[in-house]
Biopython code that builds the backbone (N, CA, C, O; Angstrom):
import numpy as np
from Bio.PDB.StructureBuilder import StructureBuilder

atoms = [
    (1, "MET", "N", (159.675, 248.471, 67.564)),
    (1, "MET", "CA", (159.090, 247.673, 68.624)),
    (1, "MET", "C", (157.585, 247.799, 68.568)),
    (1, "MET", "O", (157.056, 248.896, 68.390)),
    (2, "ASN", "N", (156.907, 246.709, 68.716)),
    (2, "ASN", "CA", (155.459, 246.675, 68.708)),
    (2, "ASN", "C", (154.919, 247.231, 70.025)),
    (2, "ASN", "O", (155.271, 246.738, 71.097)),
    (3, "LYS", "N", (154.069, 248.251, 69.949)),
    (3, "LYS", "CA", (153.529, 248.884, 71.155)),
    (3, "LYS", "C", (152.714, 247.922, 72.006)),
    (3, "LYS", "O", (152.568, 248.141, 73.208)),
    (4, "SER", "N", (152.173, 246.845, 71.399)),
    (4, "SER", "CA", (151.379, 245.909, 72.170)),
    (4, "SER", "C", (152.245, 245.048, 73.082)),
    (4, "SER", "O", (151.736, 244.399, 73.995)),
    (5, "GLU", "N", (153.567, 245.043, 72.833)),
    (5, "GLU", "CA", (154.471, 244.298, 73.692)),
    (5, "GLU", "C", (154.761, 245.117, 74.944)),
    (5, "GLU", "O", (155.291, 246.225, 74.861)),
    (6, "ASN", "N", (154.416, 244.573, 76.085)),
    (6, "ASN", "CA", (154.729, 245.238, 77.343)),
    (6, "ASN", "C", (155.907, 244.516, 77.963)),
    (6, "ASN", "O", (155.740, 243.521, 78.668)),
    (7, "ILE", "N", (157.087, 245.017, 77.699)),
    (7, "ILE", "CA", (158.297, 244.401, 78.209)),
    (7, "ILE", "C", (158.795, 245.226, 79.388)),
    (7, "ILE", "O", (159.192, 246.380, 79.227)),
    (8, "ALA", "N", (158.770, 244.631, 80.562)),
    (8, "ALA", "CA", (159.343, 245.280, 81.733)),
    (8, "ALA", "C", (160.774, 244.783, 81.867)),
    (8, "ALA", "O", (161.006, 243.588, 82.053)),
    (9, "LEU", "N", (161.714, 245.680, 81.774)),
    (9, "LEU", "CA", (163.118, 245.307, 81.849)),
    (9, "LEU", "C", (163.551, 245.125, 83.295)),
    (9, "LEU", "O", (163.041, 245.790, 84.197)),
    (10, "THR", "N", (164.491, 244.221, 83.503)),
    (10, "THR", "CA", (165.102, 244.144, 84.823)),
    (10, "THR", "C", (165.938, 245.398, 85.020)),
    (10, "THR", "O", (166.298, 246.073, 84.055)),
    (11, "GLU", "N", (166.241, 245.700, 86.259)),
    (11, "GLU", "CA", (167.052, 246.878, 86.530)),
    (11, "GLU", "C", (168.433, 246.746, 85.887)),
    (11, "GLU", "O", (168.965, 247.725, 85.363)),
    (12, "ALA", "N", (169.011, 245.556, 85.923)),
    (12, "ALA", "CA", (170.326, 245.343, 85.321)),
    (12, "ALA", "C", (170.280, 245.615, 83.818)),
    (12, "ALA", "O", (171.147, 246.312, 83.292)),
    (13, "VAL", "N", (169.285, 245.075, 83.126)),
    (13, "VAL", "CA", (169.160, 245.284, 81.681)),
    (13, "VAL", "C", (168.913, 246.762, 81.382)),
    (13, "VAL", "O", (169.479, 247.300, 80.430)),
    (14, "TYR", "N", (168.083, 247.416, 82.175)),
    (14, "TYR", "CA", (167.824, 248.843, 81.994)),
    (14, "TYR", "C", (169.140, 249.624, 82.026)),
    (14, "TYR", "O", (169.397, 250.444, 81.144)),
    (15, "TYR", "N", (169.968, 249.372, 83.035)),
    (15, "TYR", "CA", (171.218, 250.123, 83.165)),
    (15, "TYR", "C", (172.255, 249.732, 82.117)),
    (15, "TYR", "O", (173.062, 250.568, 81.710)),
    (16, "ILE", "N", (172.247, 248.479, 81.675)),
    (16, "ILE", "CA", (173.146, 248.085, 80.593)),
    (16, "ILE", "C", (172.779, 248.846, 79.320)),
    (16, "ILE", "O", (173.652, 249.398, 78.650)),
    (17, "LEU", "N", (171.488, 248.874, 78.988)),
    (17, "LEU", "CA", (171.052, 249.609, 77.795)),
    (17, "LEU", "C", (171.339, 251.099, 77.935)),
    (17, "LEU", "O", (171.755, 251.742, 76.971)),
    (18, "LEU", "N", (171.124, 251.651, 79.117)),
    (18, "LEU", "CA", (171.407, 253.065, 79.344)),
    (18, "LEU", "C", (172.899, 253.343, 79.150)),
    (18, "LEU", "O", (173.273, 254.307, 78.481)),
    (19, "ALA", "N", (173.732, 252.514, 79.725)),
    (19, "ALA", "CA", (175.184, 252.700, 79.609)),
    (19, "ALA", "C", (175.647, 252.596, 78.166)),
    (19, "ALA", "O", (176.579, 253.288, 77.758)),
    (20, "LEU", "N", (174.996, 251.728, 77.392)),
    (20, "LEU", "CA", (175.437, 251.480, 76.025)),
    (20, "LEU", "C", (174.913, 252.489, 75.007)),
    (20, "LEU", "O", (174.943, 252.228, 73.804)),
    (21, "HIS", "N", (174.433, 253.636, 75.479)),
    (21, "HIS", "CA", (174.171, 254.741, 74.558)),
    (21, "HIS", "C", (175.506, 255.334, 74.093)),
    (21, "HIS", "O", (175.536, 256.215, 73.235)),
    (22, "GLN", "N", (176.593, 254.847, 74.664)),
    (22, "GLN", "CA", (177.948, 255.160, 74.214)),
    (22, "GLN", "C", (178.697, 253.823, 74.135)),
    (22, "GLN", "O", (178.371, 252.906, 74.889)),
    (23, "PRO", "N", (179.671, 253.688, 73.262)),
    (23, "PRO", "CA", (180.403, 252.420, 73.162)),
    (23, "PRO", "C", (181.172, 252.133, 74.451)),
    (23, "PRO", "O", (181.905, 252.987, 74.949)),
    (24, "LEU", "N", (180.998, 250.928, 74.982)),
    (24, "LEU", "CA", (181.705, 250.524, 76.201)),
    (24, "LEU", "C", (182.034, 249.044, 76.148)),
    (24, "LEU", "O", (181.340, 248.268, 75.492)),
    (25, "HIS", "N", (183.086, 248.659, 76.834)),
    (25, "HIS", "CA", (183.403, 247.252, 77.033)),
    (25, "HIS", "C", (182.765, 246.812, 78.356)),
    (25, "HIS", "O", (182.225, 247.637, 79.093)),
    (26, "GLY", "N", (182.830, 245.534, 78.646)),
    (26, "GLY", "CA", (182.158, 244.991, 79.826)),
    (26, "GLY", "C", (182.498, 245.692, 81.120)),
    (26, "GLY", "O", (181.601, 246.059, 81.880)),
    (27, "TYR", "N", (183.786, 245.886, 81.387)),
    (27, "TYR", "CA", (184.180, 246.539, 82.627)),
    (27, "TYR", "C", (183.681, 247.982, 82.665)),
    (27, "TYR", "O", (183.303, 248.484, 83.723)),
    (28, "GLY", "N", (183.681, 248.643, 81.513)),
    (28, "GLY", "CA", (183.158, 250.005, 81.440)),
    (28, "GLY", "C", (181.674, 250.061, 81.764)),
    (28, "GLY", "O", (181.207, 251.008, 82.398)),
    (29, "ILE", "N", (180.933, 249.048, 81.329)),
    (29, "ILE", "CA", (179.492, 248.970, 81.641)),
    (29, "ILE", "C", (179.311, 248.818, 83.150)),
    (29, "ILE", "O", (178.450, 249.464, 83.747)),
    (30, "MET", "N", (180.131, 247.958, 83.764)),
    (30, "MET", "CA", (180.058, 247.775, 85.220)),
    (30, "MET", "C", (180.329, 249.082, 85.949)),
    (30, "MET", "O", (179.611, 249.443, 86.882)),
    (31, "GLN", "N", (181.372, 249.791, 85.517)),
    (31, "GLN", "CA", (181.728, 251.065, 86.149)),
    (31, "GLN", "C", (180.638, 252.114, 85.962)),
    (31, "GLN", "O", (180.288, 252.823, 86.906)),
    (32, "GLU", "N", (180.102, 252.214, 84.753)),
    (32, "GLU", "CA", (179.065, 253.213, 84.473)),
    (32, "GLU", "C", (177.805, 252.929, 85.288)),
    (32, "GLU", "O", (177.173, 253.853, 85.801)),
    (33, "THR", "N", (177.442, 251.659, 85.408)),
    (33, "THR", "CA", (176.266, 251.289, 86.198)),
    (33, "THR", "C", (176.465, 251.660, 87.659)),
    (33, "THR", "O", (175.560, 252.202, 88.292)),
    (34, "GLN", "N", (177.649, 251.370, 88.201)),
    (34, "GLN", "CA", (177.919, 251.744, 89.593)),
    (34, "GLN", "C", (177.870, 253.260, 89.768)),
    (34, "GLN", "O", (177.351, 253.756, 90.768)),
    (35, "LYS", "N", (178.408, 253.988, 88.800)),
    (35, "LYS", "CA", (178.409, 255.455, 88.873)),
    (35, "LYS", "C", (176.979, 256.000, 88.828)),
    (35, "LYS", "O", (176.607, 256.845, 89.642)),
    (36, "LEU", "N", (176.178, 255.510, 87.868)),
    (36, "LEU", "CA", (174.809, 256.006, 87.711)),
    (36, "LEU", "C", (173.935, 255.716, 88.930)),
    (36, "LEU", "O", (173.060, 256.510, 89.276)),
    (37, "THR", "N", (174.174, 254.578, 89.576)),
    (37, "THR", "CA", (173.353, 254.180, 90.728)),
    (37, "THR", "C", (174.016, 254.537, 92.054)),
    (37, "THR", "O", (173.546, 254.127, 93.116)),
    (38, "LYS", "N", (175.098, 255.294, 91.994)),
    (38, "LYS", "CA", (175.853, 255.684, 93.187)),
    (38, "LYS", "C", (176.243, 254.459, 94.014)),
    (38, "LYS", "O", (176.223, 254.496, 95.245)),
    (39, "GLY", "N", (176.600, 253.369, 93.319)),
    (39, "GLY", "CA", (177.061, 252.158, 93.972)),
    (39, "GLY", "C", (175.979, 251.199, 94.420)),
    (39, "GLY", "O", (176.284, 250.117, 94.923)),
    (40, "ARG", "N", (174.727, 251.571, 94.250)),
    (40, "ARG", "CA", (173.621, 250.725, 94.700)),
    (40, "ARG", "C", (173.521, 249.433, 93.901)),
    (40, "ARG", "O", (173.202, 248.383, 94.459)),
    (41, "LEU", "N", (173.792, 249.498, 92.599)),
    (41, "LEU", "CA", (173.716, 248.319, 91.734)),
    (41, "LEU", "C", (175.115, 247.977, 91.244)),
    (41, "LEU", "O", (175.769, 248.773, 90.571)),
    (42, "SER", "N", (175.551, 246.789, 91.595)),
    (42, "SER", "CA", (176.860, 246.309, 91.179)),
    (42, "SER", "C", (176.650, 245.043, 90.360)),
    (42, "SER", "O", (176.193, 244.027, 90.884)),
    (43, "LEU", "N", (176.984, 245.104, 89.079)),
    (43, "LEU", "CA", (176.797, 243.959, 88.195)),
    (43, "LEU", "C", (177.968, 242.989, 88.337)),
    (43, "LEU", "O", (179.127, 243.395, 88.254)),
    (44, "SER", "N", (177.672, 241.726, 88.549)),
    (44, "SER", "CA", (178.726, 240.719, 88.553)),
    (44, "SER", "C", (179.067, 240.393, 87.104)),
    (44, "SER", "O", (178.275, 240.656, 86.200)),
    (45, "ALA", "N", (180.240, 239.825, 86.888)),
    (45, "ALA", "CA", (180.653, 239.462, 85.532)),
    (45, "ALA", "C", (179.672, 238.465, 84.928)),
    (45, "ALA", "O", (179.320, 238.583, 83.754)),
    (46, "GLY", "N", (179.227, 237.490, 85.705)),
    (46, "GLY", "CA", (178.290, 236.487, 85.201)),
    (46, "GLY", "C", (176.971, 237.095, 84.757)),
    (46, "GLY", "O", (176.455, 236.762, 83.690)),
    (47, "THR", "N", (176.426, 237.985, 85.573)),
    (47, "THR", "CA", (175.179, 238.669, 85.230)),
    (47, "THR", "C", (175.362, 239.513, 83.979)),
    (47, "THR", "O", (174.535, 239.479, 83.069)),
    (48, "LEU", "N", (176.447, 240.267, 83.941)),
    (48, "LEU", "CA", (176.694, 241.161, 82.816)),
    (48, "LEU", "C", (176.845, 240.392, 81.511)),
    (48, "LEU", "O", (176.166, 240.699, 80.531)),
    (49, "TYR", "N", (177.721, 239.402, 81.488)),
    (49, "TYR", "CA", (177.986, 238.723, 80.223)),
    (49, "TYR", "C", (176.829, 237.842, 79.786)),
    (49, "TYR", "O", (176.633, 237.637, 78.588)),
    (50, "GLY", "N", (176.057, 237.315, 80.732)),
    (50, "GLY", "CA", (174.830, 236.604, 80.371)),
    (50, "GLY", "C", (173.825, 237.549, 79.736)),
    (50, "GLY", "O", (173.183, 237.214, 78.740)),
    (51, "ALA", "N", (173.693, 238.744, 80.327)),
    (51, "ALA", "CA", (172.772, 239.749, 79.785)),
    (51, "ALA", "C", (173.242, 240.239, 78.424)),
    (51, "ALA", "O", (172.425, 240.413, 77.520)),
    (52, "LEU", "N", (174.538, 240.466, 78.258)),
    (52, "LEU", "CA", (175.048, 240.925, 76.965)),
    (52, "LEU", "C", (174.755, 239.904, 75.867)),
    (52, "LEU", "O", (174.377, 240.276, 74.756)),
    (53, "SER", "N", (174.927, 238.627, 76.175)),
    (53, "SER", "CA", (174.623, 237.581, 75.186)),
    (53, "SER", "C", (173.147, 237.603, 74.811)),
    (53, "SER", "O", (172.798, 237.534, 73.633)),
    (54, "ALA", "N", (172.272, 237.701, 75.829)),
    (54, "ALA", "CA", (170.833, 237.724, 75.573)),
    (54, "ALA", "C", (170.433, 238.970, 74.783)),
    (54, "ALA", "O", (169.600, 238.888, 73.881)),
    (55, "LEU", "N", (171.014, 240.110, 75.110)),
    (55, "LEU", "CA", (170.682, 241.356, 74.417)),
    (55, "LEU", "C", (171.173, 241.329, 72.971)),
    (55, "LEU", "O", (170.529, 241.896, 72.089)),
    (56, "MET", "N", (172.301, 240.678, 72.725)),
    (56, "MET", "CA", (172.778, 240.546, 71.347)),
    (56, "MET", "C", (171.871, 239.609, 70.558)),
    (56, "MET", "O", (171.610, 239.858, 69.381)),
    (57, "GLU", "N", (171.390, 238.544, 71.178)),
    (57, "GLU", "CA", (170.460, 237.628, 70.506)),
    (57, "GLU", "C", (169.168, 238.340, 70.117)),
    (57, "GLU", "O", (168.576, 238.036, 69.081)),
    (58, "LYS", "N", (168.731, 239.284, 70.943)),
    (58, "LYS", "CA", (167.506, 240.044, 70.662)),
    (58, "LYS", "C", (167.758, 241.215, 69.717)),
    (58, "LYS", "O", (166.822, 241.904, 69.313)),
    (59, "SER", "N", (169.015, 241.437, 69.368)),
    (59, "SER", "CA", (169.439, 242.562, 68.513)),
    (59, "SER", "C", (169.193, 243.920, 69.170)),
    (59, "SER", "O", (168.987, 244.913, 68.472)),
    (60, "TRP", "N", (169.212, 243.973, 70.491)),
    (60, "TRP", "CA", (169.066, 245.232, 71.204)),
    (60, "TRP", "C", (170.409, 245.933, 71.338)),
    (60, "TRP", "O", (170.466, 247.153, 71.490)),
    (61, "ILE", "N", (171.495, 245.155, 71.281)),
    (61, "ILE", "CA", (172.837, 245.710, 71.284)),
    (61, "ILE", "C", (173.649, 244.958, 70.225)),
    (61, "ILE", "O", (173.235, 243.908, 69.734)),
    (62, "LYS", "N", (174.798, 245.514, 69.890)),
    (62, "LYS", "CA", (175.691, 244.808, 68.971)),
    (62, "LYS", "C", (177.124, 245.037, 69.432)),
    (62, "LYS", "O", (177.435, 246.032, 70.087)),
    (63, "ALA", "N", (177.990, 244.090, 69.072)),
    (63, "ALA", "CA", (179.416, 244.237, 69.342)),
    (63, "ALA", "C", (180.016, 245.075, 68.226)),
    (63, "ALA", "O", (179.663, 244.914, 67.057)),
    (64, "LEU", "N", (180.905, 245.951, 68.584)),
    (64, "LEU", "CA", (181.593, 246.782, 67.603)),
    (64, "LEU", "C", (182.823, 246.055, 67.085)),
    (64, "LEU", "O", (183.410, 245.222, 67.775)),
    (65, "GLU", "N", (183.201, 246.385, 65.864)),
    (65, "GLU", "CA", (184.440, 245.843, 65.308)),
    (65, "GLU", "C", (185.588, 246.287, 66.201)),
    (65, "GLU", "O", (185.643, 247.440, 66.630)),
    (66, "SER", "N", (186.497, 245.374, 66.476)),
    (66, "SER", "CA", (187.628, 245.734, 67.328)),
    (66, "SER", "C", (188.926, 245.391, 66.621)),
    (66, "SER", "O", (188.959, 244.604, 65.675)),
    (67, "GLU", "N", (189.971, 245.995, 67.100)),
    (67, "GLU", "CA", (191.286, 245.680, 66.571)),
    (67, "GLU", "C", (191.617, 244.250, 66.960)),
    (67, "GLU", "O", (191.296, 243.815, 68.066)),
    (68, "GLU", "N", (192.246, 243.527, 66.071)),
    (68, "GLU", "CA", (192.502, 242.106, 66.286)),
    (68, "GLU", "C", (193.295, 241.824, 67.560)),
    (68, "GLU", "O", (193.044, 240.822, 68.230)),
    (69, "GLU", "N", (194.244, 242.686, 67.904)),
    (69, "GLU", "CA", (195.054, 242.425, 69.096)),
    (69, "GLU", "C", (194.335, 242.792, 70.398)),
    (69, "GLU", "O", (194.801, 242.427, 71.478)),
    (70, "SER", "N", (193.222, 243.499, 70.313)),
    (70, "SER", "CA", (192.476, 243.904, 71.497)),
    (70, "SER", "C", (191.576, 242.775, 71.975)),
    (70, "SER", "O", (190.836, 242.181, 71.191)),
    (71, "ARG", "N", (191.648, 242.484, 73.278)),
    (71, "ARG", "CA", (190.772, 241.468, 73.864)),
    (71, "ARG", "C", (189.464, 242.086, 74.359)),
    (71, "ARG", "O", (188.499, 241.376, 74.640)),
    (72, "LYS", "N", (189.447, 243.401, 74.460)),
    (72, "LYS", "CA", (188.250, 244.081, 74.962)),
    (72, "LYS", "C", (187.249, 244.266, 73.826)),
    (72, "LYS", "O", (187.541, 244.918, 72.823)),
    (73, "LYS", "N", (186.066, 243.682, 73.999)),
    (73, "LYS", "CA", (185.008, 243.837, 73.011)),
    (73, "LYS", "C", (184.105, 244.974, 73.483)),
    (73, "LYS", "O", (183.637, 244.977, 74.621)),
    (74, "GLU", "N", (183.869, 245.934, 72.597)),
    (74, "GLU", "CA", (182.972, 247.038, 72.928)),
    (74, "GLU", "C", (181.596, 246.766, 72.340)),
    (74, "GLU", "O", (181.456, 246.118, 71.302)),
    (75, "TYR", "N", (180.590, 247.277, 73.027)),
    (75, "TYR", "CA", (179.196, 247.098, 72.634)),
    (75, "TYR", "C", (178.540, 248.457, 72.494)),
    (75, "TYR", "O", (179.014, 249.446, 73.052)),
    (76, "ILE", "N", (177.437, 248.500, 71.741)),
    (76, "ILE", "CA", (176.643, 249.722, 71.578)),
    (76, "ILE", "C", (175.185, 249.317, 71.416)),
    (76, "ILE", "O", (174.889, 248.240, 70.899)),
    (77, "ILE", "N", (174.291, 250.164, 71.849)),
    (77, "ILE", "CA", (172.858, 249.906, 71.706)),
    (77, "ILE", "C", (172.461, 250.087, 70.240)),
    (77, "ILE", "O", (173.008, 250.945, 69.547)),
    (78, "THR", "N", (171.513, 249.280, 69.773)),
    (78, "THR", "CA", (171.005, 249.391, 68.397)),
    (78, "THR", "C", (169.759, 250.274, 68.382)),
    (78, "THR", "O", (169.265, 250.678, 69.435)),
    (79, "GLU", "N", (169.257, 250.568, 67.192)),
    (79, "GLU", "CA", (168.015, 251.338, 67.099)),
    (79, "GLU", "C", (166.857, 250.585, 67.764)),
    (79, "GLU", "O", (166.027, 251.194, 68.440)),
    (80, "LEU", "N", (166.801, 249.268, 67.572)),
    (80, "LEU", "CA", (165.768, 248.465, 68.235)),
    (80, "LEU", "C", (165.929, 248.551, 69.745)),
    (80, "LEU", "O", (164.944, 248.691, 70.470)),
    (81, "GLY", "N", (167.152, 248.467, 70.214)),
    (81, "GLY", "CA", (167.416, 248.598, 71.645)),
    (81, "GLY", "C", (166.990, 249.950, 72.185)),
    (81, "GLY", "O", (166.451, 250.041, 73.289)),
    (82, "LYS", "N", (167.231, 251.010, 71.405)),
    (82, "LYS", "CA", (166.803, 252.349, 71.820)),
    (82, "LYS", "C", (165.284, 252.419, 71.923)),
    (82, "LYS", "O", (164.750, 253.061, 72.828)),
    (83, "SER", "N", (164.594, 251.766, 71.008)),
    (83, "SER", "CA", (163.129, 251.745, 71.035)),
    (83, "SER", "C", (162.625, 251.015, 72.275)),
    (83, "SER", "O", (161.693, 251.475, 72.936)),
    (84, "VAL", "N", (163.238, 249.885, 72.588)),
    (84, "VAL", "CA", (162.870, 249.118, 73.787)),
    (84, "VAL", "C", (163.147, 249.952, 75.031)),
    (84, "VAL", "O", (162.320, 250.009, 75.941)),
    (85, "PHE", "N", (164.313, 250.599, 75.071)),
    (85, "PHE", "CA", (164.682, 251.431, 76.214)),
    (85, "PHE", "C", (163.694, 252.582, 76.402)),
    (85, "PHE", "O", (163.271, 252.866, 77.523)),
    (86, "LYS", "N", (163.329, 253.240, 75.307)),
    (86, "LYS", "CA", (162.388, 254.374, 75.377)),
    (86, "LYS", "C", (161.027, 253.910, 75.880)),
    (86, "LYS", "O", (160.394, 254.601, 76.678)),
    (87, "ALA", "N", (160.570, 252.740, 75.418)),
    (87, "ALA", "CA", (159.285, 252.208, 75.892)),
    (87, "ALA", "C", (159.341, 251.936, 77.393)),
    (87, "ALA", "O", (158.372, 252.190, 78.108)),
    (88, "GLU", "N", (160.470, 251.421, 77.869)),
    (88, "GLU", "CA", (160.618, 251.175, 79.308)),
    (88, "GLU", "C", (160.670, 252.479, 80.085)),
    (88, "GLU", "O", (160.086, 252.581, 81.164)),
    (89, "LEU", "N", (161.355, 253.465, 79.556)),
    (89, "LEU", "CA", (161.410, 254.765, 80.208)),
    (89, "LEU", "C", (160.008, 255.370, 80.316)),
    (89, "LEU", "O", (159.645, 255.914, 81.358)),
    (90, "ASP", "N", (159.228, 255.275, 79.248)),
    (90, "ASP", "CA", (157.835, 255.761, 79.277)),
    (90, "ASP", "C", (157.020, 255.005, 80.322)),
    (90, "ASP", "O", (156.236, 255.614, 81.050)),
    (91, "ARG", "N", (157.195, 253.679, 80.405)),
    (91, "ARG", "CA", (156.469, 252.857, 81.375)),
    (91, "ARG", "C", (156.826, 253.269, 82.802)),
    (91, "ARG", "O", (155.950, 253.391, 83.658)),
    (92, "LEU", "N", (158.110, 253.481, 83.046)),
    (92, "LEU", "CA", (158.557, 253.875, 84.381)),
    (92, "LEU", "C", (158.045, 255.271, 84.750)),
    (92, "LEU", "O", (157.658, 255.510, 85.894)),
    (93, "GLN", "N", (158.043, 256.177, 83.792)),
    (93, "GLN", "CA", (157.515, 257.523, 84.057)),
    (93, "GLN", "C", (156.027, 257.461, 84.412)),
    (93, "GLN", "O", (155.565, 258.184, 85.294)),
    (94, "GLU", "N", (155.281, 256.593, 83.721)),
    (94, "GLU", "CA", (153.858, 256.424, 84.039)),
    (94, "GLU", "C", (153.679, 255.890, 85.460)),
    (94, "GLU", "O", (152.803, 256.347, 86.194)),
    (95, "LEU", "N", (154.505, 254.931, 85.839)),
    (95, "LEU", "CA", (154.432, 254.392, 87.203)),
    (95, "LEU", "C", (154.644, 255.489, 88.241)),
    (95, "LEU", "O", (153.893, 255.596, 89.210)),
    (96, "VAL", "N", (155.675, 256.300, 88.025)),
    (96, "VAL", "CA", (155.994, 257.367, 88.963)),
    (96, "VAL", "C", (154.866, 258.395, 89.005)),
    (96, "VAL", "O", (154.436, 258.798, 90.085)),
    (97, "GLN", "N", (154.386, 258.819, 87.841)),
    (97, "GLN", "CA", (153.302, 259.806, 87.797)),
    (97, "GLN", "C", (152.051, 259.303, 88.505)),
    (97, "GLN", "O", (151.427, 260.045, 89.265)),
    (98, "ASN", "N", (151.682, 258.052, 88.263)),
    (98, "ASN", "CA", (150.505, 257.490, 88.937)),
    (98, "ASN", "C", (150.715, 257.423, 90.431)),
    (98, "ASN", "O", (149.786, 257.686, 91.195)),
    (99, "GLY", "N", (151.905, 257.080, 90.864)),
    (99, "GLY", "CA", (152.203, 257.061, 92.302)),
    (99, "GLY", "C", (152.099, 258.445, 92.920)),
    (99, "GLY", "O", (151.558, 258.596, 94.015)),
    (100, "ILE", "N", (152.610, 259.456, 92.232)),
    (100, "ILE", "CA", (152.540, 260.829, 92.724)),
    (100, "ILE", "C", (151.094, 261.282, 92.820)),
    (100, "ILE", "O", (150.698, 261.898, 93.810)),
    (101, "ILE", "N", (150.307, 260.983, 91.802)),
    (101, "ILE", "CA", (148.892, 261.381, 91.809)),
    (101, "ILE", "C", (148.173, 260.765, 92.994)),
    (101, "ILE", "O", (147.434, 261.455, 93.697)),
    (102, "VAL", "N", (148.374, 259.497, 93.222)),
    (102, "VAL", "CA", (147.646, 258.801, 94.287)),
    (102, "VAL", "C", (148.076, 259.298, 95.667)),
    (102, "VAL", "O", (147.220, 259.523, 96.522)),
    (103, "ILE", "N", (149.366, 259.473, 95.907)),
    (103, "ILE", "CA", (149.802, 259.848, 97.258)),
    (103, "ILE", "C", (149.590, 261.321, 97.555)),
    (103, "ILE", "O", (149.666, 261.720, 98.717)),
    (104, "THR", "N", (149.329, 262.139, 96.552)),
    (104, "THR", "CA", (149.103, 263.570, 96.805)),
    (104, "THR", "C", (147.631, 263.934, 96.797)),
    (104, "THR", "O", (147.285, 265.113, 96.870)),
    (105, "GLN", "N", (146.758, 262.939, 96.709)),
    (105, "GLN", "CA", (145.312, 263.243, 96.727)),
    (105, "GLN", "C", (144.818, 263.462, 98.132)),
    (105, "GLN", "O", (143.633, 263.727, 98.336)),
]
sb = StructureBuilder()
sb.init_structure("model")
sb.init_model(0)
sb.init_chain("A")
sb.init_seg("    ")
for serial, (resi, resn, name, xyz) in enumerate(atoms, 1):
    if name == "N":
        sb.init_residue(resn, " ", resi, " ")
    sb.init_atom(name, np.array(xyz, "f"), 0.0, 1.0, " ", f" {name:<3s}", serial, name[0])
structure = sb.get_structure()
């Protein structure tokens, strides 16, 4: 990922990429997101599958090979996706640190 690109991820995309550090199918991503956010963020099927399509187009995630009889498609984050995720994590940490500095002065 080019460092000059400042990509701020939506919260939904952030949690999808976070969840996909392990192979998961769509419903598993929804469950993991709810678990991580203690129920605060609930992804609808439309939001999730639209985001998965967009993330696959950007090569941030990929679909895993599945057994032919299985209807559940599993996804995993790619190396490019990990780079994008790490850049967002760094950006968010900077936001928090700057906020802490300002409010504790």
